[in-house]
C-alpha positions as semicolon CSV with decimal commas, in nm:
position;residue;x (nm);y (nm);z (nm)
1;M;-8,936;-15,504;-16,725
2;L;-8,938;-15,182;-16,525
3;D;-8,659;-15,037;-16,739
4;N;-8,892;-15,071;-17,037
5;K;-9,125;-14,771;-16,997
6;E;-9,345;-14,913;-17,273
7;S;-9,451;-15,195;-17,038
8;G;-9,658;-14,941;-16,847
9;I;-9,612;-15,117;-16,514
10;P;-9,718;-14,862;-16,251
11;Y;-9,449;-14,795;-15,991
12;V;-9,259;-14,526;-15,808
13;C;-8,892;-14,536;-15,719
14;I;-8,808;-14,413;-15,369
15;D;-8,441;-14,404;-15,268
16;G;-8,359;-14,666;-15,532
17;A;-8,636;-14,905;-15,423
18;Y;-8,931;-14,977;-15,647
19;R;-9,273;-14,941;-15,483
20;F;-9,599;-15,075;-15,623
21;S;-9,957;-14,992;-15,534
22;K;-10,166;-15,310;-15,520
23;N;-10,466;-15,128;-15,667
24;A;-10,259;-14,983;-15,952
25;I;-10,107;-15,324;-16,029
26;D;-10,451;-15,490;-16,022
27;E;-10,585;-15,231;-16,268
28;W;-10,278;-15,269;-16,490
29;L;-10,315;-15,649;-16,494
30;A;-10,684;-15,622;-16,584
31;S;-10,602;-15,387;-16,873
32;Q;-10,329;-15,621;-16,998
33;K;-10,568;-15,915;-16,985
34;S;-10,818;-15,737;-17,210
35;I;-10,543;-15,639;-17,453
36;I;-10,425;-16,001;-17,478
37;I;-10,776;-16,138;-17,521
38;N;-10,853;-15,885;-17,795
39;S;-10,529;-15,965;-17,979
40;I;-10,612;-16,339;-17,980
41;R;-10,952;-16,291;-18,141
């Protein structure tokens, strides 16, 4: 999923290792939830 830049998953790559900020992931998940709910309606 990280190779797909359209996914928008927030990360940084440091020395070949992916790093994720918990706050950034939480915000991203919340935004994805609202997108999914709106597409169902």
